[in-house]
C-alpha positions as CSV (number, residue, x, y, z in Angstrom):
1,M,-29.1,9.8,15.5
2,P,-25.2,10.3,15.5
3,L,-23.3,7.7,13.6
4,A,-20.9,5.6,15.6
5,F,-17.9,3.8,14.2
6,N,-17.0,1.1,16.7
7,F,-14.5,-1.3,14.9
8,G,-13.7,-4.7,16.8
9,I,-10.8,-6.9,15.9
10,W,-12.9,-9.1,13.7
11,E,-14.0,-6.4,11.6
12,I,-10.7,-5.3,11.1
13,L,-9.8,-8.7,10.0
14,L,-12.5,-9.2,7.7
15,L,-11.3,-5.4,6.1
16,V,-7.8,-6.4,5.6
17,L,-8.8,-9.8,4.2
18,V,-11.4,-8.1,1.7
19,V,-8.6,-5.9,0.6
20,L,-5.9,-8.5,0.3
21,L,-8.8,-10.3,-1.8
22,V,-9.3,-7.5,-4.0
23,F,-5.7,-6.1,-4.6
24,G,-3.6,-8.8,-4.1
25,P,-0.1,-9.2,-1.9
26,K,1.7,-7.7,-4.9
27,R,0.1,-4.7,-5.1
28,L,-0.5,-3.7,-1.4
29,P,3.1,-2.7,-0.8
30,E,2.7,-0.2,-3.5
31,M,-0.4,1.3,-2.3
32,G,0.8,1.7,1.1
33,R,3.8,3.8,-0.4
34,S,1.8,5.9,-2.5
35,L,-0.8,6.6,0.5
36,G,2.3,7.3,3.3
37,R,3.9,9.8,0.2
38,G,0.2,11.3,-0.2
39,M,-0.2,12.1,3.3
40,R,3.4,13.3,3.8
41,E,3.1,15.6,1.0
42,F,-0.3,16.7,2.4
43,K,1.3,17.7,5.9
44,D,4.0,19.1,4.3
45,S,2.0,21.5,2.3
46,I,-0.4,22.3,5.4
47,T,2.7,23.1,7.7
48,G,4.8,24.5,5.0
49,N,7.7,22.4,5.3
50,D,9.3,21.3,2.5
51,K,12.0,18.8,1.9
52,D,14.2,20.9,-0.6
53,G,14.7,23.4,2.1
54,E,15.6,20.6,4.6
55,A,17.9,19.1,2.0
56,E,19.7,22.9,1.4
57,R,20.1,23.4,4.9
58,A,21.8,20.1,5.5
59,A,23.8,20.4,2.8
60,L,25.1,24.0,3.9
61,T,25.7,22.7,7.3
62,Q,27.8,19.9,6.3
63,A,29.8,22.0,4.1
64,Q,30.3,24.4,6.8
65,A,31.7,21.7,9.2
66,Q,34.3,20.5,6.5
67,P,37.4,22.1,5.5
68,P,37.7,23.0,1.9
69,A,39.2,20.4,-0.3
70,S,41.8,22.7,-1.8
71,T,42.9,23.7,1.4
72,T,43.9,20.2,2.3
73,A,45.3,19.2,-1.3
74,A,47.9,22.3,-0.6
75,T,48.8,21.3,2.7
76,Q,49.6,17.8,1.9
77,S,51.4,18.9,-1.3
78,E,53.6,21.1,0.7
79,A,53.9,18.2,3.1
80,E,55.0,15.3,0.5
81,R,57.9,17.9,-1.2
82,P,61.3,17.0,-0.6
83,A,63.2,19.5,1.7
84,S,65.5,21.9,-0.3
C-alpha cells in the first residue's frame, strides 16, 4: 500500500508547536539559518556554482567599470597647480 502524506493546516500547526516547545524561540532562528546555509551549499555543489567565483567576477566587472585611481589623482593634481 502506498504511503501518502496529506498534511492539513492542523497537522502543520501541531508540528510547529511541538518544534517550538522542544527547541525554544531563541534557538529556532539559528536553526533556520543553518538549514538554509546547508541547503544553499548543497545546491551549489550539485549545480557547480560557487560564491567565490561570483564574487571574483563581480569585483573584476566593477574594477573594469571604474577608471584607475592613479590616473584620476594625476589629473586632479595637474588641475590644482597654478599656471606658470
